C-alpha atoms as an extended CHARMM CRD file, in Angstrom:
* protein
*
       191  EXT
         1         1  UNK       CA             -7.6390000000        5.6680000000      -11.3260000000  PROA      1               0.0000000000
         2         2  UNK       CA             -6.5390000000        7.7900000000       -8.6100000000  PROA      2               0.0000000000
         3         3  UNK       CA             -3.9770000000        6.5690000000       -6.0810000000  PROA      3               0.0000000000
         4         4  UNK       CA             -4.0490000000        8.8320000000       -2.6750000000  PROA      4               0.0000000000
         5         5  UNK       CA             -0.4310000000        9.3370000000       -1.5310000000  PROA      5               0.0000000000
         6         6  UNK       CA              0.2910000000       10.1840000000        2.0690000000  PROA      6               0.0000000000
         7         7  UNK       CA              3.3530000000       10.9020000000        3.1070000000  PROA      7               0.0000000000
         8         8  UNK       CA              5.8780000000       13.2610000000        4.1040000000  PROA      8               0.0000000000
         9         9  UNK       CA              8.6360000000       15.6740000000        2.1280000000  PROA      9               0.0000000000
        10        10  UNK       CA              9.9640000000       12.5470000000        0.0600000000  PROA      10              0.0000000000
        11        11  UNK       CA              6.0270000000       12.4510000000       -1.3580000000  PROA      11              0.0000000000
        12        12  UNK       CA              5.7980000000       16.2240000000       -1.1840000000  PROA      12              0.0000000000
        13        13  UNK       CA              8.7760000000       16.5540000000       -3.5440000000  PROA      13              0.0000000000
        14        14  UNK       CA             10.7890000000       19.1900000000       -1.0720000000  PROA      14              0.0000000000
        15        15  UNK       CA             12.9540000000       20.9610000000       -3.2100000000  PROA      15              0.0000000000
        16        16  UNK       CA             11.8780000000       20.2940000000       -6.6350000000  PROA      16              0.0000000000
        17        17  UNK       CA              9.4760000000       22.1060000000       -8.8510000000  PROA      17              0.0000000000
        18        18  UNK       CA              5.8800000000       20.0860000000       -8.5940000000  PROA      18              0.0000000000
        19        19  UNK       CA              6.4240000000       18.9470000000      -12.4530000000  PROA      19              0.0000000000
        20        20  UNK       CA              9.2100000000       17.3470000000      -11.3310000000  PROA      20              0.0000000000
        21        21  UNK       CA              8.0600000000       15.2570000000       -8.4250000000  PROA      21              0.0000000000
        22        22  UNK       CA              7.7510000000       11.8750000000       -8.6820000000  PROA      22              0.0000000000
        23        23  UNK       CA              3.5720000000       12.1000000000       -8.4250000000  PROA      23              0.0000000000
        24        24  UNK       CA              3.4430000000       14.2460000000      -10.8330000000  PROA      24              0.0000000000
        25        25  UNK       CA              5.8810000000       12.3220000000      -13.4540000000  PROA      25              0.0000000000
        26        26  UNK       CA              4.0550000000        8.7050000000      -12.1920000000  PROA      26              0.0000000000
        27        27  UNK       CA              0.8400000000       10.3980000000      -13.7460000000  PROA      27              0.0000000000
        28        28  UNK       CA              2.2470000000       11.4820000000      -16.9070000000  PROA      28              0.0000000000
        29        29  UNK       CA              4.0140000000        7.8800000000      -17.0270000000  PROA      29              0.0000000000
        30        30  UNK       CA              0.7740000000        5.7670000000      -16.2420000000  PROA      30              0.0000000000
        31        31  UNK       CA             -2.1880000000        7.7670000000      -16.9370000000  PROA      31              0.0000000000
        32        32  UNK       CA             -3.3510000000        7.3790000000      -13.4650000000  PROA      32              0.0000000000
        33        33  UNK       CA             -3.6900000000       10.2230000000      -11.0310000000  PROA      33              0.0000000000
        34        34  UNK       CA             -1.3200000000       10.2150000000       -8.1210000000  PROA      34              0.0000000000
        35        35  UNK       CA             -2.9680000000       12.4930000000       -5.8660000000  PROA      35              0.0000000000
        36        36  UNK       CA             -0.1100000000       14.0740000000       -3.6160000000  PROA      36              0.0000000000
        37        37  UNK       CA             -1.0110000000       14.5240000000       -0.4940000000  PROA      37              0.0000000000
        38        38  UNK       CA              3.1640000000       14.7730000000        1.0140000000  PROA      38              0.0000000000
        39        39  UNK       CA              3.5260000000       17.3400000000        3.4430000000  PROA      39              0.0000000000
        40        40  UNK       CA              7.1660000000       18.5360000000        4.3870000000  PROA      40              0.0000000000
        41        41  UNK       CA              8.0880000000       17.3540000000        7.8080000000  PROA      41              0.0000000000
        42        42  UNK       CA              5.1880000000       15.0330000000        8.7210000000  PROA      42              0.0000000000
        43        43  UNK       CA              5.6280000000       12.4000000000       11.2010000000  PROA      43              0.0000000000
        44        44  UNK       CA              3.6440000000        8.9810000000       10.4400000000  PROA      44              0.0000000000
        45        45  UNK       CA              1.2470000000       10.1320000000       13.5410000000  PROA      45              0.0000000000
        46        46  UNK       CA              0.1460000000       12.8960000000       11.4520000000  PROA      46              0.0000000000
        47        47  UNK       CA             -0.2830000000       11.1330000000        8.4770000000  PROA      47              0.0000000000
        48        48  UNK       CA             -2.6550000000        8.6930000000       10.1370000000  PROA      48              0.0000000000
        49        49  UNK       CA             -4.1290000000       12.0320000000       12.0230000000  PROA      49              0.0000000000
        50        50  UNK       CA             -4.9590000000       13.4380000000        8.3440000000  PROA      50              0.0000000000
        51        51  UNK       CA             -5.9890000000       10.1540000000        6.7150000000  PROA      51              0.0000000000
        52        52  UNK       CA             -8.4910000000        9.8080000000        9.8480000000  PROA      52              0.0000000000
        53        53  UNK       CA             -9.7410000000       12.9540000000        9.4840000000  PROA      53              0.0000000000
        54        54  UNK       CA            -10.7580000000       13.3830000000        6.0870000000  PROA      54              0.0000000000
        55        55  UNK       CA             -8.0940000000       11.5900000000        3.4030000000  PROA      55              0.0000000000
        56        56  UNK       CA             -9.5740000000        8.2500000000        3.9640000000  PROA      56              0.0000000000
        57        57  UNK       CA            -13.6660000000        9.4280000000        3.5900000000  PROA      57              0.0000000000
        58        58  UNK       CA            -12.0110000000       11.0200000000        0.3480000000  PROA      58              0.0000000000
        59        59  UNK       CA             -9.9210000000        7.8670000000       -0.8720000000  PROA      59              0.0000000000
        60        60  UNK       CA            -13.6380000000        5.8710000000       -0.3340000000  PROA      60              0.0000000000
        61        61  UNK       CA            -15.4730000000        8.4390000000       -1.9860000000  PROA      61              0.0000000000
        62        62  UNK       CA            -13.3920000000        7.8920000000       -5.3590000000  PROA      62              0.0000000000
        63        63  UNK       CA            -12.6790000000        4.4600000000       -4.6870000000  PROA      63              0.0000000000
        64        64  UNK       CA             -8.6600000000        5.2700000000       -4.7750000000  PROA      64              0.0000000000
        65        65  UNK       CA             -5.9180000000        3.0330000000       -3.9280000000  PROA      65              0.0000000000
        66        66  UNK       CA             -3.5470000000        4.1720000000       -1.0790000000  PROA      66              0.0000000000
        67        67  UNK       CA             -0.2250000000        4.4240000000       -1.3620000000  PROA      67              0.0000000000
        68        68  UNK       CA              2.1230000000        5.3920000000        2.2300000000  PROA      68              0.0000000000
        69        69  UNK       CA              5.5090000000        6.1090000000        2.6640000000  PROA      69              0.0000000000
        70        70  UNK       CA              7.3470000000        7.4360000000        5.7160000000  PROA      70              0.0000000000
        71        71  UNK       CA              8.5290000000        7.2970000000        9.1380000000  PROA      71              0.0000000000
        72        72  UNK       CA             11.9360000000        9.0350000000        8.9890000000  PROA      72              0.0000000000
        73        73  UNK       CA             10.5280000000       12.4620000000       10.6500000000  PROA      73              0.0000000000
        74        74  UNK       CA              9.4730000000       10.1000000000       13.2160000000  PROA      74              0.0000000000
        75        75  UNK       CA             13.3690000000        9.1010000000       13.8350000000  PROA      75              0.0000000000
        76        76  UNK       CA             14.6450000000       12.2830000000       13.4590000000  PROA      76              0.0000000000
        77        77  UNK       CA             12.5130000000       13.0350000000       16.3520000000  PROA      77              0.0000000000
        78        78  UNK       CA             14.0500000000       10.3180000000       18.4790000000  PROA      78              0.0000000000
        79        79  UNK       CA             10.7430000000        8.5110000000       18.1110000000  PROA      79              0.0000000000
        80        80  UNK       CA             11.6980000000        4.4770000000       17.9970000000  PROA      80              0.0000000000
        81        81  UNK       CA             10.6750000000        2.2720000000       15.0830000000  PROA      81              0.0000000000
        82        82  UNK       CA              7.5290000000        0.9790000000       16.6770000000  PROA      82              0.0000000000
        83        83  UNK       CA              5.5750000000        3.8550000000       16.3850000000  PROA      83              0.0000000000
        84        84  UNK       CA              5.8930000000        4.6940000000       12.7290000000  PROA      84              0.0000000000
        85        85  UNK       CA              5.4290000000        0.8190000000       12.0550000000  PROA      85              0.0000000000
        86        86  UNK       CA              2.1400000000        1.1400000000       13.8230000000  PROA      86              0.0000000000
        87        87  UNK       CA              0.8140000000        3.8630000000       12.2980000000  PROA      87              0.0000000000
        88        88  UNK       CA              1.7460000000        3.1050000000        8.6100000000  PROA      88              0.0000000000
        89        89  UNK       CA              0.1740000000       -0.2390000000        9.3910000000  PROA      89              0.0000000000
        90        90  UNK       CA             -2.7610000000        1.3330000000       11.0420000000  PROA      90              0.0000000000
        91        91  UNK       CA             -3.4280000000        3.5550000000        7.7780000000  PROA      91              0.0000000000
        92        92  UNK       CA             -3.4520000000        0.1500000000        5.5600000000  PROA      92              0.0000000000
        93        93  UNK       CA             -5.5560000000       -1.5030000000        7.6720000000  PROA      93              0.0000000000
        94        94  UNK       CA             -8.2250000000        0.9560000000        7.5200000000  PROA      94              0.0000000000
        95        95  UNK       CA             -7.8420000000        1.4780000000        3.7650000000  PROA      95              0.0000000000
        96        96  UNK       CA             -8.4520000000       -2.3230000000        3.6040000000  PROA      96              0.0000000000
        97        97  UNK       CA            -11.2320000000       -2.4150000000        6.2340000000  PROA      97              0.0000000000
        98        98  UNK       CA            -13.0050000000        0.4620000000        3.3200000000  PROA      98              0.0000000000
        99        99  UNK       CA            -12.5380000000       -1.8190000000        0.6820000000  PROA      99              0.0000000000
       100       100  UNK       CA             -9.6330000000        0.0590000000       -0.7160000000  PROA      100             0.0000000000
       101       101  UNK       CA             -6.1390000000       -1.3040000000       -1.7890000000  PROA      101             0.0000000000
       102       102  UNK       CA             -2.8500000000        0.0480000000       -0.0550000000  PROA      102             0.0000000000
       103       103  UNK       CA              0.6390000000       -0.1320000000       -0.7860000000  PROA      103             0.0000000000
       104       104  UNK       CA              3.5330000000        0.9300000000        1.0850000000  PROA      104             0.0000000000
       105       105  UNK       CA              6.8850000000        2.5650000000       -0.2070000000  PROA      105             0.0000000000
       106       106  UNK       CA              9.9430000000        2.0380000000        1.7840000000  PROA      106             0.0000000000
       107       107  UNK       CA             12.1520000000        4.6380000000        1.3300000000  PROA      107             0.0000000000
       108       108  UNK       CA             15.7790000000        4.7880000000        0.6210000000  PROA      108             0.0000000000
       109       109  UNK       CA             18.5420000000        5.2160000000        3.2930000000  PROA      109             0.0000000000
       110       110  UNK       CA             19.9720000000        8.8730000000        4.4370000000  PROA      110             0.0000000000
       111       111  UNK       CA             23.1210000000        9.5870000000        2.9010000000  PROA      111             0.0000000000
       112       112  UNK       CA             26.6070000000        8.3090000000        4.6920000000  PROA      112             0.0000000000
       113       113  UNK       CA             27.1720000000       12.1690000000        4.5180000000  PROA      113             0.0000000000
       114       114  UNK       CA             24.7970000000       13.2980000000        6.5060000000  PROA      114             0.0000000000
       115       115  UNK       CA             25.8310000000       13.9630000000       10.0850000000  PROA      115             0.0000000000
       116       116  UNK       CA             24.7440000000       15.7460000000       13.3190000000  PROA      116             0.0000000000
       117       117  UNK       CA             25.8840000000       19.2060000000       11.8630000000  PROA      117             0.0000000000
       118       118  UNK       CA             23.1570000000       19.3900000000        9.4320000000  PROA      118             0.0000000000
       119       119  UNK       CA             20.7430000000       18.9210000000       11.5920000000  PROA      119             0.0000000000
       120       120  UNK       CA             18.5500000000       20.9570000000       14.0140000000  PROA      120             0.0000000000
       121       121  UNK       CA             19.3550000000       20.2390000000       17.4390000000  PROA      121             0.0000000000
       122       122  UNK       CA             20.6700000000       17.3190000000       19.2330000000  PROA      122             0.0000000000
       123       123  UNK       CA             20.2290000000       13.9280000000       16.8620000000  PROA      123             0.0000000000
       124       124  UNK       CA             22.3110000000       11.1170000000       16.7620000000  PROA      124             0.0000000000
       125       125  UNK       CA             22.3010000000       10.3330000000       12.7820000000  PROA      125             0.0000000000
       126       126  UNK       CA             23.7760000000        6.4810000000       13.5340000000  PROA      126             0.0000000000
       127       127  UNK       CA             20.9170000000        5.9250000000       15.2190000000  PROA      127             0.0000000000
       128       128  UNK       CA             18.4490000000        7.3750000000       12.8070000000  PROA      128             0.0000000000
       129       129  UNK       CA             20.2720000000        5.0860000000       10.2110000000  PROA      129             0.0000000000
       130       130  UNK       CA             20.2580000000        1.8820000000       12.6110000000  PROA      130             0.0000000000
       131       131  UNK       CA             16.5650000000        2.4470000000       13.2010000000  PROA      131             0.0000000000
       132       132  UNK       CA             15.6740000000        3.1360000000       10.2080000000  PROA      132             0.0000000000
       133       133  UNK       CA             16.8330000000       -0.0960000000        8.8980000000  PROA      133             0.0000000000
       134       134  UNK       CA             15.1770000000       -1.9810000000       11.3220000000  PROA      134             0.0000000000
       135       135  UNK       CA             11.8240000000       -0.1650000000       10.4410000000  PROA      135             0.0000000000
       136       136  UNK       CA             12.1640000000       -0.7200000000        6.8910000000  PROA      136             0.0000000000
       137       137  UNK       CA             12.8440000000       -4.6240000000        7.7190000000  PROA      137             0.0000000000
       138       138  UNK       CA              9.8070000000       -4.6330000000        9.9190000000  PROA      138             0.0000000000
       139       139  UNK       CA              7.3570000000       -2.6890000000        7.7910000000  PROA      139             0.0000000000
       140       140  UNK       CA              8.5050000000       -5.1150000000        4.6310000000  PROA      140             0.0000000000
       141       141  UNK       CA              7.6290000000       -8.4380000000        7.0890000000  PROA      141             0.0000000000
       142       142  UNK       CA              4.4420000000       -7.2980000000        8.3130000000  PROA      142             0.0000000000
       143       143  UNK       CA              3.2950000000       -6.1180000000        5.2300000000  PROA      143             0.0000000000
       144       144  UNK       CA              3.8330000000       -9.4870000000        3.5970000000  PROA      144             0.0000000000
       145       145  UNK       CA              2.2090000000      -10.8360000000        6.5160000000  PROA      145             0.0000000000
       146       146  UNK       CA             -0.8580000000       -9.2300000000        5.7800000000  PROA      146             0.0000000000
       147       147  UNK       CA             -0.8160000000       -9.1340000000        1.9020000000  PROA      147             0.0000000000
       148       148  UNK       CA             -0.0400000000       -5.5040000000        1.5360000000  PROA      148             0.0000000000
       149       149  UNK       CA              1.7360000000       -4.6810000000       -1.5920000000  PROA      149             0.0000000000
       150       150  UNK       CA              5.0950000000       -2.8010000000       -1.1200000000  PROA      150             0.0000000000
       151       151  UNK       CA              7.5770000000       -1.1250000000       -3.3600000000  PROA      151             0.0000000000
       152       152  UNK       CA             11.4740000000       -0.9700000000       -1.7620000000  PROA      152             0.0000000000
       153       153  UNK       CA             13.0350000000        2.1190000000       -3.1720000000  PROA      153             0.0000000000
       154       154  UNK       CA             16.0700000000        1.2320000000       -1.3670000000  PROA      154             0.0000000000
       155       155  UNK       CA             18.2670000000       -0.7820000000       -3.7460000000  PROA      155             0.0000000000
       156       156  UNK       CA             16.7950000000        2.1510000000       -6.3900000000  PROA      156             0.0000000000
       157       157  UNK       CA             18.0050000000        5.3100000000       -4.9900000000  PROA      157             0.0000000000
       158       158  UNK       CA             21.8460000000        6.1110000000       -4.0470000000  PROA      158             0.0000000000
       159       159  UNK       CA             23.7160000000        9.3700000000       -3.2380000000  PROA      159             0.0000000000
       160       160  UNK       CA             23.3920000000       10.2280000000       -6.9920000000  PROA      160             0.0000000000
       161       161  UNK       CA             19.6380000000       10.8560000000       -6.5380000000  PROA      161             0.0000000000
       162       162  UNK       CA             19.8010000000       12.6640000000       -3.5720000000  PROA      162             0.0000000000
       163       163  UNK       CA             19.7820000000       16.7570000000       -3.1120000000  PROA      163             0.0000000000
       164       164  UNK       CA             22.6820000000       18.5630000000       -1.3680000000  PROA      164             0.0000000000
       165       165  UNK       CA             21.1880000000       17.5600000000        1.9660000000  PROA      165             0.0000000000
       166       166  UNK       CA             21.6270000000       13.7310000000        1.9080000000  PROA      166             0.0000000000
       167       167  UNK       CA             18.0000000000       13.1120000000        2.9170000000  PROA      167             0.0000000000
       168       168  UNK       CA             15.6340000000       14.5900000000        0.1670000000  PROA      168             0.0000000000
       169       169  UNK       CA             15.5110000000       13.7130000000       -3.4200000000  PROA      169             0.0000000000
       170       170  UNK       CA             16.7510000000       15.3170000000       -6.4170000000  PROA      170             0.0000000000
       171       171  UNK       CA             15.0570000000       15.6320000000       -9.8460000000  PROA      171             0.0000000000
       172       172  UNK       CA             17.1230000000       12.1810000000      -10.9950000000  PROA      172             0.0000000000
       173       173  UNK       CA             15.6520000000       10.5850000000       -7.5940000000  PROA      173             0.0000000000
       174       174  UNK       CA             12.0150000000       11.7960000000       -8.3070000000  PROA      174             0.0000000000
       175       175  UNK       CA             12.2630000000       10.4520000000      -11.9170000000  PROA      175             0.0000000000
       176       176  UNK       CA             13.9000000000        7.0270000000      -10.3860000000  PROA      176             0.0000000000
       177       177  UNK       CA             11.1630000000        6.3810000000       -7.9440000000  PROA      177             0.0000000000
       178       178  UNK       CA              8.2820000000        7.5580000000      -10.6990000000  PROA      178             0.0000000000
       179       179  UNK       CA              9.8010000000        4.9460000000      -12.9910000000  PROA      179             0.0000000000
       180       180  UNK       CA              9.3890000000        2.5350000000      -10.4490000000  PROA      180             0.0000000000
       181       181  UNK       CA              5.9310000000        3.2080000000       -9.5610000000  PROA      181             0.0000000000
       182       182  UNK       CA              4.8530000000        3.5510000000      -12.6780000000  PROA      182             0.0000000000
       183       183  UNK       CA              6.3230000000       -0.1550000000      -13.4610000000  PROA      183             0.0000000000
       184       184  UNK       CA              4.7460000000       -1.3860000000       -9.8750000000  PROA      184             0.0000000000
       185       185  UNK       CA              1.0510000000        0.2300000000      -11.0670000000  PROA      185             0.0000000000
       186       186  UNK       CA              1.3190000000       -1.4000000000      -14.6180000000  PROA      186             0.0000000000
       187       187  UNK       CA              2.4060000000       -4.7400000000      -13.1480000000  PROA      187             0.0000000000
       188       188  UNK       CA             -0.1130000000       -4.7110000000      -10.3570000000  PROA      188             0.0000000000
       189       189  UNK       CA             -2.7690000000       -4.4010000000      -13.1060000000  PROA      189             0.0000000000
       190       190  UNK       CA             -1.3850000000       -7.2870000000      -14.5650000000  PROA      190             0.0000000000
       191       191  UNK       CA             -2.3240000000       -9.4570000000      -11.5130000000  PROA      191             0.0000000000
């Protein structure tokens, strides 16, 4: 089975070799094909645009399942949680309308060590943390309401699984995500 993975740098695997990215590792662990369509720096608006301009057709043609994870880049740009919430849900609803099964990932919170000095430009990192917590809870609630499957990585990934920047995953973080994704798809197939 193919699983089309739409996301940002957390899906792409920023900072790690391709063979250590969670998509690649998940493919090895499950023998499914996790197709990595993550783009470094992508906002959920850009993800929705990519979905509508070709990825939806590709997923439909192969009857792929769809995994979506994103929203932190929106928040880093000062975009409130309502926008990424609406964009992620739009991708999921379009997938459902096309007869595809979506799943949504809730990425981990950024490290408490990340501060404004790390970021380019004026960013209120405390606001980003707060807005992300709001986004994750709203997304979980909306997905449950609509029967959309979710994987919550927040309790699984801590500072030890993050790279030097406190935002991206290190190799250990990718391994933990891959194990969670593999367990999810294995358990989901049984239901």
